[in-house]
C-alpha positions, 0 to 999 in steps of 0.5 A: 517493534512487533515481530511482524508488519501483520501484529505492527498492524494490529497495535497501531488498531489497538491503539487508535481508541486509547490514543484518539479518541475515536475507532478505526471503523469511526475515522475509516468512515470520516476518511471518505466521507471528507470525499479525499481520492489520493493517499496521501491526501487522505494520510496528510488531511489526518495529520494536518485537521486531525492531529493524527500521527503519521503513521495511525493515518497510514493506516486509516488510509490503509484500511479506507481503501480496501473495498467492500470485497478485498483481498488480502494479497498474497507474498507470491502475488504482491510478486506476481504483480510486481512482475507482470505487464511487458516488460523494457528493452532492458531487461528484455534482454537479460533473457532473451540476450541473443536478440538484442540489437546488435546482436550478442551472438547467434539467434 
């Protein structure tokens, strides 16, 4: 097994042509022309209609989802996105426990 996710993705892409007879670019073009809007639908279609393996189908669908201006997110970007946006009440209580309804401590 490759040591990093990037190396694993590269290994799957490298084997794609020998295993399927089509390059990643060919698969991406075919998948985009199919017009399937959801990732799972795309993966299922590649597996059921074309006999592509599960991991290879996921890689193809992932690559097809990228637009021309796509920039690979950094781990910091993923982390910031995960914690962005409004927090639920229970989460706010972890950072501002004094203001919890019912009053834990004083404000």
